[in-house]
C-alpha positions in Angstrom: 5.1 -27.4 -6.9 2.1 -28.1 -9.1 3.1 -29.5 -12.8 -0.6 -29.3 -14.5 -0.4 -25.4 -15.0 -3.8 -24.0 -16.3 -3.9 -20.3 -17.7 -7.5 -19.0 -17.5 -8.6 -16.2 -20.0 -11.9 -14.2 -19.9 -12.4 -11.0 -22.2 -14.3 -8.4 -21.2 -14.9 -4.6 -22.1 -14.2 -1.6 -19.7 -15.4 1.7 -20.0 -12.6 4.4 -20.3 -13.9 7.7 -18.3 -12.2 11.0 -19.3 -13.4 14.6 -18.1 -16.4 15.7 -20.3 -16.2 13.0 -23.0 -18.6 10.2 -23.2 -17.0 6.9 -22.0 -15.2 4.9 -24.4 -14.8 1.3 -24.4 -12.2 -0.9 -24.4 -11.5 -4.3 -24.9 -9.8 -6.1 -22.0 -8.3 -9.3 -21.6 -8.0 -10.8 -18.3 -5.9 -13.5 -17.7 -4.8 -16.0 -14.8 -2.0 -18.1 -14.9 -1.0 -20.7 -12.1 2.5 -20.2 -13.1 2.4 -16.8 -11.0 -0.7 -18.0 -8.9 -0.8 -14.7 -6.8 -1.1 -12.3 -9.9 -3.7 -11.3 -12.8 -2.9 -9.7 -15.6 -5.3 -7.0 -17.5 -4.0 -6.6 -21.2 -6.0 -3.6 -22.5 -5.9 -3.4 -26.5 -4.8 0.0 -27.9 -5.7 -0.1 -31.2 -3.7 -1.2 -34.0 -0.3 -0.5 -32.0 -1.3 -4.1 -29.6 -1.9 -4.4 -26.1 -0.7 -2.6 -22.8 -0.6 -5.0 -19.9 -0.9 -4.6 -16.2 0.1 -7.0 -13.7 -1.7 -7.0 -10.4 -2.4 -8.9 -7.2 -5.3 -11.7 -7.4 -6.0 -10.3 -3.8 -5.9 -6.5 -4.9 -8.8 -7.6 -7.4 -11.2 -9.3 -4.9 -10.5 -6.6 -2.4 -11.5 -4.1 -4.4 -14.7 -5.7 -5.6 -16.1 -4.7 -1.7 -14.0 -1.9 -0.5 -11.2 0.8 -2.1 -8.1 -0.9 -2.4 -4.7 -0.5 -3.6 -2.2 2.0 -2.7 0.3 2.1 -5.6 -0.2 1.8 -9.5 -3.3 -0.1 -9.6 -6.3 1.0 -7.1 -9.9 -0.6 -7.2 -12.8 0.1 -5.7 -16.8 -0.5 -6.0 -18.2 2.8 -7.5 -20.1 4.7 -5.0 -23.5 5.2 -6.9 -23.8 1.9 -8.4 -22.8 -1.5 -6.6 -22.7 -3.3 -10.1 -20.1 -1.2 -11.5 -16.0 -1.2 -10.2 -13.8 1.9 -11.0 -9.8 0.7 -11.4 -7.5 3.4 -11.9 -4.0 2.8 -13.4 -1.0 5.1 -13.0 2.1 5.3 -14.5 4.8 7.9 -15.3 3.3 8.4 -18.5 -0.1 9.0 -17.5 -3.5 7.9 -15.5 -6.4 6.1 -16.8 -9.7 5.9 -15.0 -12.1 2.6 -15.9 -15.4 1.1 -14.9 -16.1 -2.5 -15.3 -19.0 -4.8 -14.5 -18.6 -6.2 -11.1 -20.0 -9.5 -11.6 -17.9 -9.8 -14.7 -14.9 -9.3 -12.0 -16.5 -11.7 -9.8 -17.1 -14.3 -12.2 -13.5 -14.2 -13.3 -12.0 -14.5 -9.9 -14.3 -17.3 -8.9 -12.5 -19.3 -12.0 -9.1 -18.7 -10.5 -10.4 -19.8 -7.1 -11.8 -22.8 -8.8 -8.3 -23.7 -10.1 -6.1 -22.2 -7.0 -7.8 -21.9 -3.7 -7.1 -18.6 -2.0 -4.0 -19.7 0.0 -2.8 -22.5 -1.7 -0.9 -20.4 -3.9 2.4 -21.3 -3.1 1.9 -25.3 -3.9 2.3 -23.3 -7.5 5.4 -21.8 -6.8 8.6 -23.5 -8.1 11.1 -21.5 -5.6 14.2 -23.3 -7.5 13.1 -22.4 -10.4 12.5 -18.6 -9.6 15.7 -18.5 -7.9 17.4 -19.5 -11.2 15.9 -17.0 -13.0 16.5 -14.4 -11.0 20.2 -15.5 -10.5 20.8 -15.9 -14.4 18.8 -12.3 -15.2 21.2 -10.8 -12.3 23.8 -11.9 -14.1 23.0 -10.5 -17.6 
């Protein structure tokens, strides 16, 4: 396990798509933290109410930049008509949202994460003992 933790942050604007209405720009903060090296966080600004965070696999983002990826609550794929745009679909019990984002912006963020943790080396950043302690203490409460 490594002790030199790093958190990367990048701000982007995704377009929220809805039928029969113009796209709505939404501020999104992308985060990558070596304490959870397999995951990426996308925090969506929801106005004055704050932020809504979605956590998904870094590999899902990478795969979604080149082909349709994801079969659960998060799906990512290149836009069929524009290779410079990526479509991100989020589903939850409370709703469904579809966003478009700049592929290059997402690829640049992903490249920055690879500079910090090379794909395949994520396990070097995980403290198994700490994770087990957290699971056990959470399970007892």
